[in-house]
N, C-alpha and C positions, 0 to 999 in steps of 0.2 A: 504493500500500500506505500503509496505517496504520501512525503510528509507535507504535501498541500493538503490531503482528507483527513491525516490524523486530528486537526482544529475540530471540524465540524462533527467527527465520530466521538469526539471527547465530550462534545459540548451536548450531542445529542443522547449519549450515556450521562452527565449527569443531571439533564430533563428527566429522563427514563426515573433515575434512582431518586428525585423530588418529586414528582406526578405516580404514584403507586397506580392512579386510576387511567393512566393510559393506558390505551387497547394496544394490541399488537398492529392492526391492520392502522393505526395513527401513526405508528414507530414505521411501518414498514412504509406508509406514504412518504413520510418525511425523508427517511432514507433514500426514497427514489427521486426525489425532488433535488436534493445534495446531490446525488449523483448527474443526473442534468445539470444542473447548474454548472456544476465541476467540469463537466465534457464541454457544455456550451462554452466555456473560458477559454479549455484547452482548445478548442475548434475555432473559436475567435481569429479570422486571417491576420487581422492585424497583428494581435499576438503572436500569433505563427510566424509572421516576418519580422518580428521583434527579437523572437527567441533566433531567427537563422542570422540575424546581422551579428547579433553577440557571438553567437557558435561561431561564424565565419570569421569575425574578428580575434578570437582567440587562435581559430585554428592557424590565420597567418602569422600571429606572435609565436606560435609553438614551430612551425615550417622556418622563422628567420633563427631558431636554435636550434635548427636541425642536426643531427651527430649527438646530442644530448640524450642519455638513456631517458631522462623524464620527459625531456622535450619529445622525444619520438613517442613515447607513449601517449602523451597529453593526444600528440597530432593525429595517430589513430581511432584514440579514444572519439576526437571532435568530429572527423570524417566519416566517422559510423552513426553519429548523433545526426550530424546534418543531413545524412544518406536518409537515416530512417526516416527523419523528417519530409524529406522532400518526395520520397516514394510511398507516405503511410505505413512505415513499417516498425512503428515504435512500437511501447506495448501499452496498452491498453488499460483504463481504468478497473481495476480488479474488484471483482464484484461477486457474491454468492447467489445462486439462485436467480431465476429465471426472472428479468426486471423488464416487462414491455413496453417497447415506445420510447427506447433511451435511444437516443442520434445517435450513432456510428458513424463514425469519417467509413467512405468507400476507398479502397484502394485505388491510388492514381488520382483521385481529386484533387489532392494540392499541387500534384505535377502540372495537370492540365490548368492552377490557377495560377500556378508560374509561367507557364507557358503564353497564355494570355498575358500576364504582367509584362513579359519578356519585350513584348513589342507596340505595349502601351507608352506612349509618349507623355501621356497627359502625367502621370506622375514618375518624375525621373529617379527620385530615391525607391520608391519600392520596385521602379524596372530594374535599376543597379542590384538592388539584392534577387531579384528575382532571374538576374542574368548570370550572377554569381552560384548562385543556389542550385542550378539546371546542370553547372559540371560537375555538382557531387552525386548527379544521378548515376553516374557509372553509364549510362546509355549513351553509346558515341553516335546516334542519330540525333541528340541536342544539338549536333556541333553545328549546323546551319542556321541554326536559331541563335545559338548563342554569336555566332559569325556575325550576323545582320548587327548584332549591339555594338560590335568593336569596327562596325564600318559607319558610326552615329558621330556626329558632331560634337555631340556633350562629352568632352574629356572625363569628366564625372563615372559615366554610363559606361563610355569607351574603355577606361580601366578597368572596371568591376567585369565587365564581361571577359576582357582579356585575361583575368584572373579565374573566371570561369573556364576558360579555353585552358588555360594551364594546368587546373586542376582534372579536368576532363582526359586529356592527353589522347583525345582524337587521332591516330596516325594521319587519316586523310585531310586535316585540316590546311590548309590553303596557307602556304608561308608569307605569301605574297602581304595578308593582311596585316599582320605584326607587324614586317619586317616596315610597312608603310608608317606606321607608328613610330616605331623608333629611330627611323629615321626624318622625323619631323620637326623641326625646329621650332614649332612655336607649340606642341605638348609640350605639358609638364615633364619636368625632366625625370619623376620617381616611375610617369607613366611608360616614359620610353624605355629607361632601366626593364619593369617589370613585363614591355613587350617582347623585348629579347631572351629573358627569363624564361618565358613561357614557351619562345619556340623551341628553347632546348629541352626544356619538359615533353614537349612535344615530340622533340627528336628521339629522347631516351625510349618511347613507345614503338618507334620506327624499324623496320626488319633493316637489316645494313645495306642490304641493296637500293635502297631506297630512300638512302637521305642525301642522293646528291642534287636536289634541290633544296633542303637545307644548307647544305654542304655552300651552294652556289650563294646563298645569303651570308654566308661567315665568309666567305672570301670578300665579297664587296663591303662588308662591315671594316675588313681587317685594312681593304683599300683604301678607305676614304675613313680610316681612322682618326685624323685630324677633326675632323667634322662631327662626332659621335662622342655621347657620354663614356666615360673610363666603364662604367658597368655592363654597356653595350660591349664592349669589346672585352670583357670578363668571360661575357656566354658565349661569344664568339670563339676564343678561345678553347671553352670547355666543349662548343660545339665539334669545333674539328678535333680535337684531341679523343672524345667521346666514339668518332669516326673510324680513328685509327686509320689512317691512309697518309702514309706517310708524305704521298707527291704533294700535298697541300705543304710541308712542314716550313718551306722556305716563305709562306706567306706571314710564320710568325715572327721570324726572325727579327722585324721592325718593334713588335709587341715585347720583347725583351728589353729594350731601351723607353720603354714609356715610362712619363715621370710619375706614372700613378702606379706602385708596389705592387698594387693586389692583379694588374694586367701581367706587368712581369711574372708573379707567380703561377698565372692561370696557363701564360703562353712557356712557361717552363716545365708546368706539369703535362701540359699536352703534347711536348715535344718527347717527353719520358713514355708517354700511352701509346704516343705514335711508332715506338723503336725505331725514331729518327737519329740513327748514328751516325749520320755526315754531318753536325749541328753537333756535335760534341765541343768544339771548339768555343761556340757561342755562348753555352751554358756555361762552361768553364769561366768566363769572365764575370757570371752573377756570382761567383763563391770566393771572388778575388776579392781585396781592401777595397775596390773603389764601390762595392754594392755593402750600404752601409744599414741594409733593413735585415734585422735575423730569420724574419718567415719566407723572406724571397730568395734567401740564401741556402736554408734548407731546401726550400722546394727545389734549387738546383741542383744538390746534393742526392737529392731523391731519383730525381730527372737521371742522373748521370749515373745512378748506381741501376737504375731501370736498363738504361743503352747499355751498360756493360755486365749484362747478365747475374747480376745480384752481387757485383763486389762491391764494397763500400769505402771509402776512404774519405769519407766525410768532407772537410774543407781541404785537404792535401793537394793544389793544385799541381804540383810534381808527379806526385804520386799518379792522378789521374792522367796527367798527359803522357805518361808512361804506358798507360795500361791500354789508350786506346792509338798508340802511336804502334803499340807491339803488336796490337790486332788488324793494324792497317786501316784502321778507319778514315 
């Protein structure tokens, strides 16, 4: 029984104890009314939207701390919670016996209402929540509906639709829409970075042989690095690394010298994942005294270890050079 129902039931029990003349029929009628009232509150759609918005906000915060055990657990729990709400799969109010005429939700009712809201521009706030929430449905056929939201003019609504696409991770999502947002100078900075991150999330759901359209976006981003936010370049480097195609390694070399440490780190990790052994000299520069950021030096050292087949000389430039020169790389 939910905590929400505890107080009414305790109140009824107290009344029954203080009213010995109260008949079972009256008590049952009161109980049925309490159940109906509570169910009506639960099914109030405005309340549903508020709950969805709050849960999604918490999910995003947990996602930001991804990699921490507690945050990962919270992320999974919140994903399930939002999905159950969207699909009407959540637990129903517990009750004993057969309570007639109690309005219960039909499975799919919330999903249909969210779909209608997703195209209703009269209430941008509700539309934005709906576009994000549909991403938690797990149903990739919702992608076109969310995608249309990402092509609207209102950046607030667009960013919520982008988040929905990132959560849904439908492999057939056209990369051009998200790429256009990331490249749009007038779009808010955080939204541009999120669009690139969403595209990376979608790439992780694609088959290896079907990544080239997304790889083409990453290559364009890196070629135009001076016009794009650092956060967009981080996703581009990560995306090329995820594809593990070392024919794209040269496109990452300028990123190793980017003024933003996160970009240098992402490029180093990507070269390691690609097994781009020919680029060991460029990585070696990132563990020398010219690189002052410890995390960048660590990323470069791990990338060199990956290229050397597991050998680990940490920050010993001379030892790394000998290793690669002996191997003829």
